[in-house]
C-alpha positions in Angstrom: -45.4 33.7 -41.5 -42.3 32.4 -39.8 -40.3 35.1 -37.9 -36.7 35.6 -39.0 -35.8 36.7 -35.5 -32.9 34.7 -34.0 -33.5 32.9 -30.8 -31.7 34.6 -28.0 -30.0 32.3 -25.5 -27.9 32.8 -22.5 -24.9 31.5 -24.4 -25.5 34.0 -27.2 -25.8 36.8 -24.7 -22.5 35.7 -23.0 -20.7 36.1 -26.4 -21.6 39.8 -26.5 -20.3 40.4 -23.0 -16.8 41.8 -22.3 -14.1 39.1 -22.0 -13.9 39.5 -18.2 -17.6 38.8 -17.9 -17.4 35.8 -20.3 -14.7 34.3 -18.0 -16.9 34.8 -15.0 -19.8 33.2 -16.8 -17.6 30.2 -17.8 -16.4 29.8 -14.2 -20.0 30.0 -12.8 -21.1 27.3 -15.3 -18.3 25.1 -14.2 -19.1 25.6 -10.5 -22.8 24.8 -11.2 -21.9 21.7 -13.1 -19.6 20.5 -10.3 -22.2 21.3 -7.6 -24.7 19.1 -9.4 -22.4 16.2 -9.1 -22.8 16.4 -5.3 -26.4 15.1 -5.5 -26.4 11.4 -6.3 -28.7 8.5 -6.6 -28.4 5.8 -3.9 -29.4 2.3 -5.0 -29.5 -1.0 -3.1 -27.9 -4.1 -4.5 -29.3 -7.3 -2.9 -28.6 -11.0 -3.3 -27.0 -14.1 -1.9 -23.3 -13.9 -1.2 -21.9 -17.1 -2.8 -19.2 -17.9 -0.2 -21.4 -17.7 2.9 -24.8 -18.5 1.1 -26.2 -15.6 3.2 -28.2 -12.6 2.1 -26.1 -9.5 1.5 -27.3 -5.9 0.9 -25.0 -3.2 -0.5 -25.7 0.5 -0.6 -24.3 2.0 -3.8 -24.0 5.4 -5.4 -22.3 4.9 -8.7 -23.0 4.6 -12.4 -24.7 1.6 -14.0 -21.4 0.0 -15.3 -19.8 0.3 -11.9 -22.8 -1.1 -10.1 -22.8 -4.1 -12.5 -19.1 -4.7 -11.7 -19.5 -4.4 -7.9 -22.6 -6.6 -8.0 -20.6 -9.2 -10.0 -18.0 -9.3 -7.3 -20.6 -9.6 -4.5 -23.2 -11.9 -6.1 -22.3 -13.1 -9.5 -25.1 -12.8 -12.0 -28.1 -13.3 -9.7 -29.0 -10.1 -7.8 -31.6 -7.4 -7.5 -31.3 -3.7 -7.7 -33.7 -1.1 -6.4 -33.7 2.7 -6.2 -33.5 4.1 -2.7 -33.3 7.9 -2.9 -31.4 10.9 -4.2 -29.3 12.7 -1.6 -26.4 15.1 -1.2 -23.0 13.5 -0.7 -22.7 15.0 2.8 -25.8 13.1 3.8 -24.3 9.7 2.8 -23.7 8.6 6.4 -27.3 9.6 7.2 -28.6 7.5 4.3 -26.6 4.5 5.4 -27.8 4.8 8.9 -31.6 4.9 8.1 -31.8 1.2 8.4 -29.4 0.1 11.1 -27.9 -3.3 10.2 -29.8 -3.7 6.9 -26.9 -2.6 4.7 -23.6 -4.5 5.0 -21.4 -2.0 3.2 -21.5 1.2 1.1 -19.8 2.2 -2.1 -19.9 5.9 -3.2 -18.1 6.9 -6.3 -16.6 10.4 -6.2 -13.7 12.4 -7.5 -10.7 12.4 -5.1 -11.3 16.1 -4.5 -14.8 15.4 -3.2 -14.1 12.7 -0.6 -13.9 15.1 2.3 -17.6 16.0 1.7 -18.6 12.5 2.9 -17.6 13.5 6.4 -15.9 11.3 9.0 -15.9 7.5 9.5 -13.8 4.5 8.8 -13.6 4.3 5.0 -11.3 3.0 2.3 -10.6 4.9 -0.9 -10.6 2.3 -3.6 -9.4 3.6 -7.0 -11.7 3.2 -10.0 -8.6 2.1 -11.9 -5.0 1.5 -11.0 -2.3 2.3 -13.6 0.7 0.1 -14.3 3.9 0.3 -16.3 6.7 -2.1 -17.2 10.4 -1.0 -17.5 12.1 -1.8 -20.8 13.9 -3.9 -21.6 12.1 -6.4 -19.3 14.5 -8.1 -17.0 15.5 -11.6 -18.0 14.2 -13.1 -14.7 10.7 -12.0 -15.5 10.8 -13.1 -19.2 12.0 -16.6 -18.2 9.4 -17.1 -15.4 7.2 -20.1 -16.1 4.0 -18.1 -16.5 5.6 -15.9 -19.3 7.4 -18.9 -20.9 4.1 -20.7 -21.4 2.9 -17.7 -23.5 6.1 -17.5 -25.5 6.0 -21.2 -26.2 2.5 -20.8 -27.6 3.7 -17.9 -29.8 6.4 -20.0 -31.3 4.3 -23.2 -31.6 1.5 -21.4 -33.4 3.9 -19.3 -35.6 2.5 -16.0 -34.4 3.9 -12.7 -35.7 3.0 -9.1 -35.5 2.3 -6.1 -37.8 2.0 -2.4 -36.8 -0.2 -0.2 -39.0 -2.5 2.9 -39.1 -4.5 1.7 -42.0 -8.2 2.6 -41.7 -9.5 -0.7 -43.2 -7.4 -2.6 -40.7 -8.7 -0.4 -37.9 -12.3 -0.9 -38.9 -11.8 -4.7 -38.9 -10.1 -4.5 -35.5 -12.8 -2.3 -33.9 -15.8 -4.2 -35.1 -14.5 -7.8 -35.2 -11.9 -7.8 -32.4 -12.3 -5.0 -29.9 -16.1 -4.9 -29.5 -16.8 -8.7 -29.3 -13.8 -9.2 -26.9 -14.6 -6.5 -24.4 -18.3 -7.4 -24.3 -17.5 -11.1 -23.8 -14.9 -10.4 -21.0 -16.6 -7.6 -19.2 -20.3 -8.1 -20.0 -22.6 -5.5 -18.5 -19.7 -3.7 -16.8 -17.8 -3.1 -20.1 -16.9 0.5 -20.9 -16.9 0.6 -24.7 -15.0 3.4 -26.4 -17.1 4.9 -29.3 -15.9 4.1 -32.9 -15.5 7.8 -33.9 -13.4 8.6 -30.8 -11.0 5.6 -31.3 -10.7 6.3 -35.1 -9.8 9.9 -34.3 -7.2 8.8 -31.8 -5.6 6.6 -34.5 -3.7 9.7 -35.6 -1.6 9.5 -32.4 -1.7 5.7 -32.0 -0.3 2.6 -33.6 -2.5 -0.5 -34.2 -0.5 -3.6 -33.3 -2.0 -6.8 -34.8 -1.0 -10.4 -34.0 -0.9 -12.4 -37.2 -1.5 -16.2 -37.7 -0.7 -17.4 -41.2 -1.1 -13.8 -42.5 -4.4 -13.1 -40.9 -4.9 -10.9 -37.8 -6.4 -12.8 -34.8 -5.9 -10.1 -32.1 -4.9 -6.5 -31.7 -4.4 -3.5 -29.5 -3.9 0.3 -29.7 -0.6 1.7 -28.6 -1.2 5.3 -27.6 1.4 8.1 -27.7 -0.7 10.8 -26.0 1.4 10.7 -22.9 5.2 10.6 -22.2 4.9 6.8 -21.6 3.3 4.9 -24.5 0.3 2.8 -23.4 -1.4 -0.3 -24.5 -5.1 0.3 -24.8 -8.3 -1.4 -26.2 -7.3 -5.0 -26.6 -9.3 -7.2 -28.9 -9.5 -10.8 -30.0 -11.2 -11.8 -33.2 -14.9 -12.5 -32.7 -14.1 -12.7 -28.9 -13.4 -16.4 -29.6 -11.8 -18.2 -26.7 -10.1 -20.6 -29.2 -7.7 -17.8 -30.2 -6.7 -17.4 -26.6 -5.5 -21.0 -26.7 -3.2 -19.9 -29.6 -1.7 -17.3 -27.3 -3.5 -14.3 -28.9 -3.6 -12.2 -25.7 -0.1 -13.1 -24.5 1.3 -12.3 -27.9 -0.2 -8.7 -27.7 1.8 -8.0 -24.5 4.9 -9.8 -25.7 5.0 -8.1 -29.1 4.1 -4.7 -27.7 7.0 -4.9 -25.3 9.4 -6.0 -28.1 8.1 -3.3 -30.5 8.5 -0.4 -28.0 11.8 -1.6 -26.7 13.0 -1.6 -30.3 11.9 2.0 -30.7 14.0 3.0 -27.6 11.3 3.6 -25.1 12.3 3.0 -21.5 8.7 2.3 -20.3 5.5 0.9 -21.5 2.1 1.4 -19.9 -0.2 -1.6 -19.7 -3.3 0.6 -19.1 -5.8 0.6 -16.3 -7.0 -2.4 -14.2 -9.7 -2.7 -11.5 -8.3 -2.3 -8.0 -9.4 -5.7 -6.7 -6.5 -8.0 -6.3 -8.3 -11.1 -7.6 -9.2 -9.3 -10.8 -8.1 -11.4 -13.7 -6.7 -8.6 -15.8 -4.7 -7.2 -13.0 -3.3 -10.6 -12.1 -2.4 -11.3 -15.7 -0.5 -8.1 -16.1 1.6 -8.8 -13.0 3.4 -11.7 -14.7 4.8 -9.2 -17.2 6.6 -7.4 -14.4 4.1 -4.6 -14.2 4.6 -2.0 -11.4 1.7 0.1 -10.2 2.5 3.8 -10.6 -0.7 5.7 -10.4 -4.5 5.6 -10.0 -7.5 7.2 -11.6 -8.9 10.5 -10.2 -12.2 8.8 -9.5 -12.5 6.5 -6.4 -15.0 4.4 -4.6 -15.3 5.5 -1.0 -16.0 2.1 0.6 -17.3 1.7 4.1 -18.1 -1.5 6.0 -21.4 -0.9 7.9 -22.2 -4.2 9.5 -20.4 -7.4 10.6 -22.0 -10.6 9.4 -21.1 -13.9 7.8 -21.9 -12.4 4.3 -19.8 -9.3 5.0 -16.8 -11.4 6.1 -17.1 -13.7 3.2 -17.2 -10.8 0.7 -14.1 -9.2 2.3 -12.2 -12.5 2.3 -13.0 -13.1 -1.3 -12.3 -9.6 -2.6 -9.0 -8.2 -1.3 -8.4 -4.7 -2.8 -6.1 -1.8 -3.3 -6.8 1.5 -1.6 -5.2 4.9 -1.8 -4.1 7.1 1.1 -2.2 10.3 1.0 -1.0 9.7 -2.6 0.3 6.1 -2.0 -1.3 2.7 -2.8 -1.8 0.0 -0.2 -3.4 -3.5 -0.2 -6.1 -4.7 2.2 -6.5 -8.5 2.8 -9.1 -9.8 5.3 -8.5 -13.1 7.1 -10.9 -15.0 9.4 -9.0 -17.3 11.7 -9.3 -18.7 15.2 -5.5 -19.1 15.7 -2.5 -16.8 15.1 -1.2 -16.6 11.6 2.1 -18.5 11.3 5.2 -17.2 9.4 4.4 -19.5 6.4 0.9 -18.2 6.0 2.1 -14.6 6.3 4.8 -15.2 3.8 2.2 -16.7 1.3 -0.1 -13.7 1.8 2.8 -11.3 1.3 4.0 -13.1 -1.9 0.5 -13.2 -3.4 -0.7 -9.7 -2.6 2.3 -7.4 -2.2 2.1 -6.2 -5.8 5.0 -4.1 -7.1 4.3 -0.5 -6.5 2.3 -1.0 -3.3 3.7 0.8 -0.2 2.3 -1.7 2.3 0.0 -4.7 2.8 -2.6 -4.5 5.6 -3.8 -7.9 6.9 -7.1 -7.4 8.8 -7.8 -10.3 11.0 -11.3 -11.2 12.3 -10.2 -12.5 15.7 -11.0 -11.4 19.2 -8.0 -10.5 21.4 -5.6 -10.3 18.4 -2.2 -11.5 19.5 1.0 -9.6 18.9 3.0 -10.7 15.9 6.6 -9.4 16.6 8.4 -12.7 15.7 6.1 -14.1 13.0 6.7 -11.6 10.2 9.9 -12.3 8.3 12.5 -9.6 8.2 11.8 -9.1 4.4 8.2 -8.3 5.1 8.5 -6.6 8.5 8.4 -3.0 7.2 5.7 -3.7 4.5 3.2 -6.0 6.1 1.0 -4.7 8.9 -1.4 -6.9 10.9 -4.4 -5.3 12.5 -7.8 -6.2 13.9 -10.7 -6.0 11.5 -12.7 -4.3 14.2 -10.7 -1.1 13.5 -12.3 -0.7 10.1 -15.8 -2.0 10.8 -18.7 0.4 11.1 
């Protein structure tokens, strides 16, 4: 005969305790959960670095999606992954030093509040995501720039219009036939897919903006009002079909979202998060809409260069990145050259990588006996462009 006796759990007991004890119990649970995050899995990503065609080995402590993204930057699709060990964060330097010279670099994902646990050493704090906003109305110079004009021409040529709705049937069509196929096509194994139920619940505080062609939606995005600045989120293109991109389906989402929120009197629009690598296609695309970086995510990759090699240098040259230091954002670009950089080259680097919202651009040069650059940096860039030897951040 089954007992009617209720199962007694720690949680059930805690409910019977006085309020002060319940608060203590909650605090202890939070501390225990936080402490568990300090013990992480280290994995090794290995493959051939495309630029140098040399073997590259990366030590990585991060989730699967993040590992897939970092491996995509380093190797493309062809790489191997193997489990190395589980260790406390404060032993990260010890783990990286077990095989001197075998690992070229190390990425450890942590919360900003945890970075001190990793100890000393030359490291960069690369945000998981950087957050950008656009001032409204967008200045006329940006809207008439050739890169934006090419999008607006396609919008006019293809007769694209927009519709804003919170209709559930429209949302279901957007989620299953636009958002999912698009994000999986663009980001593949590194895609972070928002669950259907969560996005549907958020619809109460969001608008769904749809781009229409001949009365049929071909792309869409959510505009979230959870924060003071409304933000574009969760873009999608019907069936993930690249043909719709030729019609201007993605550009129209940005263009119509700016117009829509400007018409509602908002002074800013957030364009959502982007990866903090300066060659990232999404980040580069948002720049043409006059986006300014205003913030970064609380999670970061603590990035350390462990060994100097052809593969290491090629990776660094190919993947300039944004890093955070004392609450400000900076860019790091690596250059391998046998002669001093001339003013024209420095001007090109500054124009390409000094993204609005960045405090400074650091140009790290792989060059012995780095010369002084007092007269080669233009007056416009002199206080925002810093040239240093790459040796300062190696190892």
